[in-house]
N, C-alpha and C positions, 0 to 999 in steps of 0.2 A: 442304640443312641448313636448320634451322628459321629463318624469318623473324621470328618473334617469341617472347617468353618470357612464360607466364603463371604466376604464383604464386598460388596458393589461400591465403587468409587465414581463420582461424577464431578461436576463443576459447582456442587453446592457444599456448604459448610456442614449441612445435616448428614451428608454422607460420611464426613470426617468423625462427627460423633458416633455414628453407627460403627465405623470402623475400630474406633477405641473400644466401645461396647463389646464388639466381636473379639478384639484381642483378650479382654478381661475373661470372656467366656471360654476362648480356647485355653487359657491358663487353668481355669477350674476344670475344664475336661480333659485336659492333657492331650490335645489334638492340635495339628498344625493349622496356621491361619493362612488363606490366600487372599490377597487384594487382587480385585479384578476392574479394571477399566475397559469398557466396550467403546469402540470408535475408530476412526482413522489414526494414524500414528502422527503425532506432533510433539512439540518440545514441551508444551503446557502439560500433556497427559503424562508424559514420562516424567516430569518434575513432580506432579502430584503424587504418583506412585512411589517415587524415591523418597520425597519427604515423609509421606505417611509411612512407609516402611521404616525409615530411620527412627521416627518419634516413636512408633510402637516398639522397636527394638531397644530404645533407651528406657522405656516405662516397664517393658517386660524383658529383661535380659533371660536368653535361654529358650523364649519362645521361637519356634519354627514359623518364620514369616516369609511368604514368597509373594511375588508382585508380577502381575501379567497385565499387558494391553492386548487384547484381542479384537480383531476386526469383527464387525457385524453389527446388527441390530441388538441393542442392549438386553432385551428380554431373553432371547433365545441363547445369547451369550452366557448369561447370568444363569439360566436354568442348566445349561450344559456343564458349567463350571461347578455348581452345587452338586449335580447328580442326583441319586435317588438315596444316597446313604450320607448326604452331609446336611449343613445347616446354613442357610442363606441369610444374610443380615443386610437390611437396606435402611437408609434414612427417611425419615418423613418431613415433609415440607410444611408440617403445621406450624402456626405461630400463634401466640396470645392464648386464649383459653380453650382453642379446639385443635387437636393434632390432625389437620386434614390430609387425606390421601385423595387428590382429586382423581374422578373417574378417568381412565385413559392414560394414568400415569404409569411410568415404568414400575414402580412398586406394586401398584394395584394389579396390572397385567401379569407381573411375575408371580405374585401371590396366587392369582387364579390359576396359573398353569404349573405351579411347581408340584411335583410329586413327594417333596421332602418338606419338613418344616421351614417355616420363614419367620424371621423375627423383624419387626419394624420398629425403628428406634426414633423417638422424637427428638428433633433438633433442639439444643439448648439444656439438655439435661447433663449433669455433671459427669465427665467420663469415669467409668470405673465404679461409680457408685452403686450400680445395680450388680456388679459381678465381684464384688470384694471378696478376698479369700476367706474361708472359715476361720474364726478366732480373731479377725483383724479388728472387727467392730461389729455391734449389733446390726443385722440385716433385716430389711422390711420383708414382709410377707411375700410370698409367691402365691397368686391368687389363680384358681381354677375355675373357670366357667363350665359346670358339669351339667349335662342332659342325663339325668338318671333314668329317663324313660328309654334312651337309646344311647347307652355309655359305649365309649369305645376305648380299648385298652392302650392304644398308641398314644392317645391324648392325655389319659390319666397317668400313664407312666412316664411321659415327658414331664408332667408337673411335679410329680414326686421325685424324679430324679433331679430336677432343677433345685427343689427345696432342699434335697439332701446335700447337694454340692455346695450350697449356700449356707448350709446349717441355719436355714430359715424355717419359720412356720409356714404351713400350708394352708390356706384359707379356701375353702370349697364353697362357691356360692352357687346354688341350686335353686330355680325358681319355677313357678307355675302361674299361668294366666288362667283364672277361673273361666269357665266356658258358661257364663252367666249373662243373661242381657243387661240386667241393671248393673252389673260391674262394668261392662262395655261401655255404657251410657255415663260413667262417671260415679256410680254408686259405690258405697264403701261396704266391706264385708263385716258382718257382726263378729263380735269377739269369738263366739262359739264356733262358727264357720272357719273363721281365720286359725283357730288352734286346730281344729280337725285337718284342715288343709296342710298347714306346716308339718303337724304329727306324722301324716302320711308320707310328706316329703323327706322327713328326716329318716324314716324307717327305710324308704327305698334308697336314700343316697347312702346310708349306713351299711346296707347290704353290698350296694356296689363297691365301697371303698374298703371293706374288710380284708379282702385278699392283698390290697396295696399296703394297708397298715402293717400286715404281717411282713410283707417283703421289705419295707422300709421302716423298721421298728424305732428309728432314731428321728423320724420326722415327726413333729408334732402337728397334728390336723385339728383345724376347727372347721365347723359346719355352719353356714349361714343360709337359712331357708328364707326365701322372698316370695312374695306375691305380687305379679304383674310383669311387665316388659323385663327380660333378662338383661337386655342391653344396657338399659339405663343403670341397673343395680351394679353391674360390672364396671361400667365407667366411674361410678362413685367409688366403688372398691379400688379401683386404680390409682387414686390420688394417694395413697400411701403404701403402695405396692412397689416391690423391686421388679415384678415380672408378672404380666397377665397372660395365661394360657387359654386359648379357646380352640375348638376344633372346625374344621372345614370338610364337608363331605365332597369327595371326588365325584365329579359328574362326567357322564360319558353321553351328553345329550347336546344339541346346539346351543343349550344354555351352559356350556362348560364354564364360562367366565363368570357365572353367578357364585357369589360367596356367602350368601345368605344374610338375612336381616341383622342377627346378633353381632356376627363379625363386622358387618358394615358400620353398625353403631359404635363399636368399641374402636374401630380404626380411625373414626372421625373424631372421636372425643375423649379417647382414654389418654391419661397422662404419662402412664408407665410404658416401657417397652412392652410390644404385644407380641407374642409367639402363637403362630396359626399353624396348627398340625393337621394335616390332610389325613383322611381315613376313609375306608371303603363303607 
């Protein structure tokens, strides 16, 4: 699990929301928080870092908070700051009904290049709501988007750990798009075939999750088998979630910037903070 948490600060209010979320997460994990601003030195940048650090220190007394301004392009600066054993938290520029991460943005480029988990936090969410300490108040579900055909332990473990630290329920959403011509053309599945597909999906997911249930016996787990595009179901699940966790396969090809259609969908439309965990 991450040993440090790094929050990137820029000239947007969304980055301050992300820093607030990162502070709550650092408290939950018992790790230091580092605020980083990338770019040339100026009084404005120094003021932003100072004010953010002071505000977080007031809200979370006892939290180890560092603040650094680093010369250089934002993406490599942030990736170096987070390292391979940290957690990088960045703000979303999304507004209204869709939390958008425009192609070419610092957030999306950092996400595509990171070797460690990245959490993207939509601006406008109430600070601290997703990272409330256990026992303070009921916490909304952590949602895991599970690929039961190719599961990865780092993604599943991140989600179980996040739910455990929040004393939250873990809702596992796993889906399948039937390889049927009439379905692709808009046809519906009959009840018998739907039941057969979801039954197979439940059995596959349960087998994958069983070792993790034993490792985290205090985490209540519910499963949601869905038919169709996984991205749209995860977006819907994010509406009442505290955190949405998805995986991203590391790529060693010229297409290294690709993050996959499911991750792309949730980044553009999910309303909860999205944790993207890279894996091989």
